[in-house]
C-alpha positions in Angstrom: 58.0 115.4 56.6 56.6 115.7 53.1 55.6 118.9 51.2 51.9 118.5 52.1 52.7 118.2 55.8 54.9 121.3 55.7 52.1 123.3 54.0 49.6 122.2 56.6 52.0 123.1 59.4 52.7 126.6 58.0 48.9 127.1 57.7 48.4 126.1 61.3 51.3 128.5 62.4 49.7 131.4 60.5 46.4 130.7 62.2 47.9 130.6 65.7 49.8 133.8 64.9 46.6 135.5 63.9 44.7 134.3 66.9 47.6 135.4 69.2 47.7 138.9 67.6 43.9 139.1 68.0 44.1 138.2 71.7 46.6 141.0 72.4 45.7 143.9 70.1 48.3 146.2 71.9 51.0 143.5 71.8 54.3 145.0 70.7 56.8 142.1 70.2 59.7 144.5 69.6 59.1 146.3 72.9 58.7 143.0 74.8 62.0 141.8 73.2 63.9 144.9 74.3 62.4 144.6 77.8 63.4 140.9 78.1 67.0 141.8 77.1 67.0 144.5 79.8 65.7 142.0 82.4 68.5 139.5 81.6 71.2 142.2 81.9 69.7 143.1 85.2 69.9 139.5 86.3 66.2 139.0 86.5 66.3 135.8 84.5 62.7 134.6 85.3 61.3 137.9 84.0 63.4 137.6 80.9 62.2 134.1 80.2 58.6 135.2 80.6 59.1 138.0 78.1 60.7 135.7 75.5 58.0 133.1 75.9 55.3 135.7 75.4 56.8 136.5 72.0 57.2 132.8 71.1 53.5 132.2 72.0 52.8 134.3 68.9 55.9 133.7 66.8 57.1 130.2 68.0 59.7 129.8 65.2 61.4 133.1 65.6 65.1 132.2 65.5 66.5 135.2 67.3 64.0 135.0 70.2 64.7 131.2 70.6 68.4 131.8 70.7 68.0 134.6 73.3 65.7 132.4 75.4 68.3 129.6 75.2 70.9 132.0 76.7 68.6 132.7 79.6 67.8 129.0 80.1 71.5 128.1 80.1 72.1 130.7 82.8 69.3 129.1 84.8 71.0 125.7 84.4 68.2 124.2 82.1 70.6 123.1 79.4 68.3 120.6 77.6 65.5 123.2 77.3 68.1 125.7 76.0 69.4 123.2 73.4 65.8 122.5 72.2 65.3 126.3 71.7 68.5 126.4 69.6 67.3 123.4 67.5 64.1 125.3 66.8 66.1 128.3 65.7 68.4 126.2 63.5 65.3 124.4 61.9 63.7 127.9 61.3 66.9 129.6 60.0 69.5 127.0 59.0 72.0 129.7 58.0 71.9 131.6 61.3 75.4 131.0 62.6 74.6 132.3 66.1 72.0 129.6 66.5 74.4 126.8 65.4 77.2 128.0 67.6 74.9 128.3 70.6 73.6 124.8 70.0 77.1 123.4 69.6 78.2 125.0 72.9 75.2 123.5 74.7 75.8 120.0 73.2 79.4 120.2 74.5 78.2 121.2 78.0 75.7 118.3 77.9 78.5 115.8 77.1 77.8 115.4 73.4 80.9 116.9 71.8 80.6 114.9 68.6 77.1 116.4 67.9 78.5 119.8 68.9 81.3 119.5 66.3 78.6 118.9 63.6 77.1 122.2 64.4 80.4 124.1 64.5 81.4 122.6 61.1 78.1 123.8 59.6 78.7 127.2 61.1 82.2 127.4 59.6 80.9 126.5 56.2 78.7 129.6 56.5 81.4 131.8 58.0 84.9 130.3 57.5 87.5 131.0 60.2 85.0 132.8 62.5 87.0 133.1 65.7 84.2 132.4 68.1 83.2 129.3 66.2 86.7 128.1 66.1 87.2 128.6 69.9 84.0 126.7 70.7 84.9 123.9 68.3 88.3 123.7 70.0 86.5 123.2 73.4 84.5 120.3 71.9 87.6 118.8 70.5 89.3 119.1 73.9 86.4 117.2 75.4 87.1 114.4 72.9 90.9 114.6 73.8 91.7 115.6 70.2 94.2 118.1 71.5 96.2 118.7 68.4 93.1 119.6 66.4 91.9 121.8 69.3 95.2 123.6 69.4 95.0 124.2 65.6 91.6 125.7 65.9 92.8 128.1 68.6 95.8 129.2 66.6 93.5 129.9 63.6 91.3 131.9 65.9 94.3 133.9 67.2 95.4 134.5 63.6 92.0 136.0 62.9 91.7 137.9 66.2 95.2 138.4 67.8 93.8 140.5 70.7 90.9 138.1 71.5 91.3 137.0 75.2 89.2 133.9 74.8 91.3 132.4 72.0 94.6 132.7 73.9 93.1 131.6 77.2 91.5 128.6 75.6 94.8 127.6 74.1 96.3 127.4 77.6 93.3 125.4 78.8 93.8 122.9 76.0 97.5 122.4 76.7 96.6 122.0 80.4 94.0 119.3 79.6 96.6 117.5 77.5 99.1 117.5 80.4 101.4 119.9 78.5 102.0 122.1 81.5 105.0 124.0 80.1 102.9 125.1 77.1 99.9 125.9 79.3 102.0 128.1 81.6 103.5 129.9 78.6 100.1 130.5 77.1 98.6 131.9 80.3 101.7 134.1 80.8 101.2 135.3 77.2 97.6 136.2 78.0 98.7 138.1 81.1 101.3 140.0 79.1 98.5 141.3 76.9 95.8 141.5 79.6 97.6 142.3 82.9 95.9 141.2 86.1 93.1 139.4 84.2 91.5 137.3 87.0 90.6 134.4 84.8 94.1 134.1 83.3 95.7 134.5 86.8 93.4 131.8 88.2 94.2 129.4 85.3 97.9 130.0 85.9 97.3 129.2 89.5 95.7 125.9 88.6 98.9 125.0 86.6 101.0 125.9 89.6 98.8 123.6 91.8 99.3 120.7 89.4 103.1 121.2 89.6 103.1 121.4 93.4 104.1 125.1 93.4 101.5 126.1 95.9 103.0 129.4 97.0 102.9 130.6 93.4 99.3 129.4 93.1 98.2 131.3 96.2 100.0 134.5 94.9 98.2 134.2 91.6 94.9 133.8 93.2 95.5 136.7 95.6 96.3 138.9 92.5 93.1 137.7 90.8 91.0 138.5 93.8 92.6 141.9 94.1 91.3 142.6 90.6 87.9 140.9 91.2 87.1 139.8 94.8 84.0 138.1 93.5 85.8 135.7 91.1 84.7 132.3 92.5 87.3 130.2 90.7 90.1 132.2 92.3 88.8 131.4 95.8 88.5 127.7 94.8 92.0 127.5 93.4 93.4 129.3 96.4 91.7 126.8 98.7 93.1 123.9 96.7 96.7 125.3 97.1 96.2 125.9 100.9 94.8 122.4 101.4 97.9 121.0 99.8 100.1 123.2 102.0 98.4 121.5 104.9 96.5 124.6 105.8 93.2 122.9 105.8 91.4 125.6 107.9 92.5 128.3 105.6 91.4 126.2 102.6 88.0 125.7 104.2 87.7 129.5 104.6 88.5 130.0 100.9 86.0 127.4 99.8 83.4 129.0 102.1 84.0 132.4 100.5 83.4 130.8 97.1 80.1 129.4 98.3 79.1 132.7 99.8 79.4 134.1 96.3 77.8 131.1 94.6 75.9 128.8 96.9 75.1 126.5 94.0 78.7 125.8 93.0 79.0 122.1 93.4 82.8 122.1 92.8 83.3 124.4 95.8 81.2 122.1 98.0 83.3 119.1 97.0 86.5 121.0 97.7 85.1 122.1 101.1 84.5 118.5 101.8 88.2 117.6 101.0 89.3 120.3 103.4 87.0 118.9 106.1 88.5 115.4 105.4 92.0 116.8 105.7 91.0 118.0 109.2 89.7 114.6 110.1 86.1 115.7 110.0 84.8 113.0 107.7 81.2 113.3 108.7 81.2 117.0 107.7 83.0 116.1 104.5 80.3 113.5 103.7 77.7 116.2 104.2 79.5 118.5 101.8 79.6 115.7 99.1 75.9 115.0 99.6 75.1 118.7 99.2 77.1 118.8 96.0 75.3 115.7 94.6 72.0 117.4 95.5 73.0 120.2 93.1 74.6 118.0 90.4 73.7 114.3 90.8 76.0 113.2 88.1 79.2 114.8 89.5 81.7 112.0 89.5 84.2 113.9 91.7 81.6 114.2 94.5 80.8 110.4 94.3 84.5 109.6 94.4 85.2 111.8 97.4 82.1 110.5 99.1 83.6 107.0 98.7 86.8 108.2 100.3 84.9 109.7 103.3 82.8 106.5 103.8 86.0 104.4 103.6 87.7 106.6 106.3 84.6 106.3 108.4 84.9 102.5 108.3 81.8 102.2 106.0 83.7 100.4 103.3 80.8 98.7 101.5 79.0 102.0 101.2 82.2 103.5 99.9 82.4 100.8 97.2 78.9 101.8 96.1 80.0 105.4 95.8 83.1 104.5 93.8 80.9 102.6 91.4 78.5 105.5 91.2 81.4 107.7 90.2 82.3 105.3 87.4 78.7 105.4 86.1 79.1 109.1 85.8 82.6 109.0 84.4 83.6 105.5 83.3 87.2 106.4 82.6 87.9 108.0 86.0 91.3 106.8 86.9 91.0 107.7 90.6 87.6 106.1 90.9 88.9 102.8 89.4 92.0 102.8 91.6 90.2 103.7 94.8 87.6 101.1 94.0 90.5 98.6 93.6 91.9 99.3 97.0 88.5 99.2 98.6 87.6 95.8 97.0 91.0 94.4 98.1 90.5 95.7 101.7 87.0 94.1 101.7 88.4 90.8 100.6 87.0 90.8 97.0 90.4 89.9 95.6 89.5 88.8 92.1 87.6 92.0 91.3 90.1 94.1 93.3 93.2 92.9 91.3 91.3 93.5 88.1 90.7 97.1 89.0 94.2 97.4 90.4 95.5 97.3 86.8 94.3 101.0 86.6 97.2 102.0 88.9 99.4 102.7 85.9 97.1 105.5 84.8 97.3 107.3 88.2 99.3 110.4 88.4 101.6 108.8 91.1 102.5 105.6 89.2 102.2 106.6 85.5 105.8 107.8 85.4 107.0 104.3 86.5 105.1 102.3 83.9 107.2 100.3 81.5 106.8 100.1 77.7 108.7 96.9 76.8 108.3 95.6 73.3 107.6 92.2 74.8 104.0 91.4 75.8 102.8 91.2 79.4 102.5 87.6 80.7 98.9 86.4 80.8 99.4 83.8 83.5 99.5 80.8 81.2 102.1 78.1 81.3 105.6 79.5 80.4 107.2 76.2 79.3 110.8 77.1 78.5 110.2 80.8 77.9 111.8 83.5 80.0 109.7 85.9 82.2 110.9 89.2 83.6 109.1 90.1 86.9 109.8 93.8 87.7 109.1 95.0 91.2 107.2 98.2 91.7 106.3 100.9 94.2 108.0 101.0 97.6 110.3 98.6 99.4 107.4 97.2 101.4 105.4 96.6 98.2 108.4 94.8 96.7 108.7 92.5 99.6 104.9 91.8 99.9 104.4 91.2 96.2 107.4 88.8 96.1 105.6 86.4 98.4 104.0 84.6 95.4 107.3 83.9 93.7 107.4 80.4 95.2 104.1 79.7 93.4 105.5 81.1 90.1 108.7 79.0 90.4 106.9 75.8 91.3 104.4 76.2 88.5 107.0 76.8 85.8 109.9 74.5 86.5 111.5 74.8 83.1 111.1 78.6 82.7 113.8 81.1 83.3 112.6 83.7 85.8 114.3 87.1 86.0 113.5 89.5 88.9 114.3 93.1 88.6 114.3 94.7 92.1 115.6 97.5 94.2 119.4 96.7 94.5 119.1 97.1 98.3 117.0 93.9 98.3 118.9 92.0 95.6 121.1 90.0 98.0 118.1 88.8 100.1 116.2 87.7 96.9 119.2 85.8 95.6 119.7 83.9 98.9 116.0 83.2 99.2 115.3 82.2 95.6 118.5 80.8 94.1 116.7 79.8 90.9 116.0 83.4 90.1 118.2 85.6 88.0 118.1 88.8 90.1 118.8 92.1 88.5 119.4 95.0 90.9 118.1 98.4 90.1 119.2 101.7 91.7 116.4 103.0 93.8 116.5 106.3 92.0 116.3 104.6 88.6 112.5 104.4 88.7 112.0 102.9 85.2 115.1 100.6 85.3 116.7 102.6 82.4 120.2 101.5 83.5 119.4 97.9 84.1 121.2 95.5 81.8 118.6 92.8 81.1 119.2 89.4 79.4 116.7 88.4 76.8 113.2 87.7 78.0 110.0 86.7 76.2 107.3 88.1 78.4 107.2 90.4 81.4 104.9 91.3 84.3 104.9 93.9 87.1 105.0 92.2 90.5 101.7 93.7 91.5 100.0 92.1 88.5 101.3 88.7 89.5 98.8 88.7 92.4 95.8 88.3 90.1 97.3 85.0 88.9 98.3 83.6 92.3 96.3 85.5 95.0 92.9 85.7 93.6 91.1 84.3 96.7 91.8 84.1 100.4 92.5 80.4 100.1 95.4 81.1 97.7 97.4 82.6 100.6 99.7 80.1 102.3 99.3 79.5 106.1 103.1 79.5 106.4 105.9 81.0 104.4 109.5 79.9 104.2 110.9 83.3 105.0 113.5 85.5 103.4 117.1 85.0 104.3 119.4 87.8 105.5 123.1 88.0 105.2 124.9 85.4 107.5 127.7 87.8 108.5 125.3 90.6 109.3 123.2 88.2 111.3 126.1 87.2 113.5 127.2 90.9 113.9 123.8 91.9 115.1 123.4 88.8 117.3 126.5 89.9 119.2 125.3 93.5 119.5 121.9 92.5 120.9 123.3 89.9 123.2 125.4 92.6 124.8 122.2 94.3 126.0 121.7 91.5 128.5 118.7 89.3 129.4 115.1 90.3 128.5 113.0 90.6 125.3 114.6 92.5 122.5 111.7 94.4 120.9 112.1 96.6 117.8 109.9 99.6 117.3 109.0 102.2 114.7 106.3 104.8 114.7 106.2 106.5 111.4 105.5 105.2 107.9 103.9 105.8 104.5 104.9 107.9 101.5 101.6 109.4 100.5 101.0 112.4 102.7 97.5 111.4 104.0 98.5 107.8 104.7 101.8 109.0 106.4 99.7 111.1 108.8 97.4 108.1 109.5 100.4 105.7 110.1 102.4 108.0 112.3 102.2 108.6 116.0 104.3 110.6 118.6 106.8 108.1 120.2 105.8 109.3 123.7 102.3 107.8 123.0 104.0 104.4 123.5 104.9 105.3 127.1 103.0 102.3 128.6 105.1 100.1 126.3 108.4 101.8 126.6 108.4 101.6 130.5 107.7 97.9 130.5 110.3 96.1 132.7 112.3 93.3 131.3 112.2 94.6 127.7 115.0 96.2 125.7 113.6 98.5 123.0 115.5 98.8 119.8 115.0 101.6 117.3 113.9 100.6 113.8 112.7 104.0 112.6 114.3 105.3 109.5 115.1 108.9 108.8 116.2 111.6 111.3 114.7 110.6 114.6 117.4 111.5 117.1 115.3 114.3 118.5 112.2 112.1 118.9 114.3 109.4 120.6 115.8 111.8 123.1 112.4 113.4 123.9 110.8 110.0 124.5 113.7 108.8 126.7 113.4 112.0 128.8 109.6 111.6 129.1 109.6 107.8 129.8 112.9 107.5 131.7 114.0 104.6 129.5 116.5 103.8 126.8 115.7 103.1 123.2 118.8 101.5 121.8 120.0 103.1 118.6 123.1 102.5 116.5 124.0 105.6 114.3 126.2 103.4 112.1 123.1 101.7 110.7 121.1 103.6 108.0 117.9 101.7 107.6 117.2 103.3 104.2 120.6 102.7 102.6 121.4 99.4 104.3 118.3 97.3 104.2 120.4 94.2 104.5 121.7 95.5 107.9 118.2 96.4 109.0 117.0 92.9 108.0 119.8 91.3 110.0 118.9 93.4 113.1 115.3 92.5 112.8 116.0 88.8 112.4 117.8 88.8 115.8 114.8 90.4 117.6 112.2 88.6 119.7 109.4 90.9 118.6 108.7 93.9 116.5 106.0 96.4 117.5 105.4 99.3 115.2 103.1 101.2 112.9 103.4 99.8 109.3 106.4 100.7 107.3 109.0 98.7 105.4 110.4 97.2 108.6 107.0 95.6 109.4 107.2 93.9 105.9 110.7 92.8 106.5 109.8 91.2 109.9 106.8 89.5 108.4 108.7 88.2 105.4 111.5 86.8 107.7 109.0 85.1 110.0 109.9 87.4 112.9 106.9 88.0 115.2 105.6 91.4 114.4 102.7 93.4 115.9 101.4 95.8 113.4 99.5 98.9 114.7 97.1 100.2 112.1 94.7 103.1 112.1 90.9 102.8 112.1 90.9 103.3 108.4 93.9 101.1 107.5 95.9 100.6 104.3 94.1 98.1 102.0 96.6 95.3 102.6 95.7 94.9 106.2 92.0 94.4 105.7 89.3 95.9 107.8 88.8 93.4 110.7 90.6 90.7 112.6 94.1 90.2 114.0 95.5 87.9 111.3 97.2 89.0 108.1 96.8 87.3 104.8 100.3 88.2 103.6 102.4 87.5 106.7 101.1 84.6 108.9 103.5 85.6 111.7 102.0 89.1 111.9 99.4 90.1 114.5 97.4 93.2 113.7 96.3 95.7 116.4 93.6 98.1 115.2 92.5 101.5 116.5 89.0 101.4 118.0 88.3 104.9 117.0 90.0 107.3 114.6 93.3 108.7 115.8 93.1 106.9 119.2 96.7 105.8 119.4 96.8 106.1 123.2 94.0 103.5 123.6 95.7 101.2 121.1 99.1 101.6 122.8 97.4 100.5 126.1 96.0 97.4 124.4 99.4 96.5 123.0 101.0 97.1 126.4 98.5 94.6 128.0 99.4 92.1 125.2 103.1 92.5 125.8 102.7 92.1 129.5 100.8 88.8 128.9 103.6 87.7 126.5 106.3 88.4 129.2 104.2 86.6 131.8 103.8 83.6 129.5 107.6 83.5 128.8 108.4 83.6 132.5 106.0 80.7 133.3 
């Protein structure tokens, strides 16, 4: 705008002002301003807005009124309008620090932290080291993950105002966002030493306890916060999160409900209520909670993510994939959305896209500690020639076995390369016998990053899960038969004799618990007595394959069913996988929910009937009886969620048919 335009604009403003004053001869802007302030303090935000707008109709560029209107609009959730009022204030009075700080804070909330920092920098030029400005700039820096700079701003603010709660509390929040939980916990405890029983500090400390799995401590902190302020919404939410993780889903739902009673528009509370419903198996109710949250905040990535989980668990996988993608539109770097999308795509059979997304697994909280940082580059799938490649197995025993099934393709395609396989030492013998060309490096199962493994020179490396995108990118890439893994000959003979001693009849192995993640373990586990129709089948010797302490379950099932489930205490299926493999190799059939024994059976070409929940693990797909990974495997699926009894009856009918066919 040139000088002539500015003069014309000022003339128009004076004319409007004169007209406005003439229309209201008794208009007292100062009185209206004071009344608007009182209305806001009383919580009557609509009336406060009306008062400020009345003044601005006469004095539209008044910086102080625009800033106060912005505060009201922010509390009404109208952030863009609030930011526009602040811009007007800044244009009118560029040296008004309050206007720049308010505008910067709004830009941060609107997801524009870079623009926010410009305003805070300008404010600091006017008032260097102003604590409030430094704190707000640190929040914007945190949003940009510039944590060191954010901490520096907080420390400068604390130096200027040692007793300022916000500075010390924000310091804890920055450390927490950076994953520096020790420092965050120290900062919150420092706040509480200066401000005992402060509900916000107690609640923030509870959130740190939640991240560290110290749920009892989290509940205690939240109870103390609520004793100080029963209306503190975040304390109810954090208490509910802790109770949900303690498997107290009903108590968690109550806590989230109390938060919503205080603040019905709190979208985070609605999302968390949905997660509690999901933990109780009430996925339709969970879905309704997520939809309610999205009605409040359409761009809430967490709501889209959890909506995808609920749709997946309801068997509506394609809709779940859409929700995961919606989450990524809102938050492109959401690790959980990428990883859950990966598993959903793999379950749906979109393998190429699924494996690509699967690379995000190393950013997840569960797998990040196990990622490797070798100096050598990761193999890109191209010809190796005479180079050496380290394949390092990952995740659980079942994953190691399953991901190893493409090793024959790797070896066949690179005949001159040296291939090293780093694996769980409990599987090392089987891999050496099965793939004699491999150089097998055993790793202690507790050495999660292979720190103690002595590795020969290698040129490139790749985690076993990442091999799949090079060799299992489409359904046609899976072989119709596999050679099968080889167990130890001496153990094979030992277990052959043991099982022969049981006499004639089918020898059928069984296991009924599996999984490591809590939610999946619940889905893949069933009371052994549910298999009564199977266990009482005549002409069958049932053999225990379940790992862990299961003596009580075996005894209870034997009393209930009047049958014997053969069990040898000298075999530890966890420590002695070779022995477990030799036992399985001598069985006629394995019937179980999915755990490592199912993978062992499938990889050794032992017939295995895998019983999966209605919302199965991604590797088993969503429909059909066949398994891409293990051609010998037959999959039995729940018809409805948690209906193990009906599934057991279906399996009993199939077993009876098998026995009849064998006798014919």
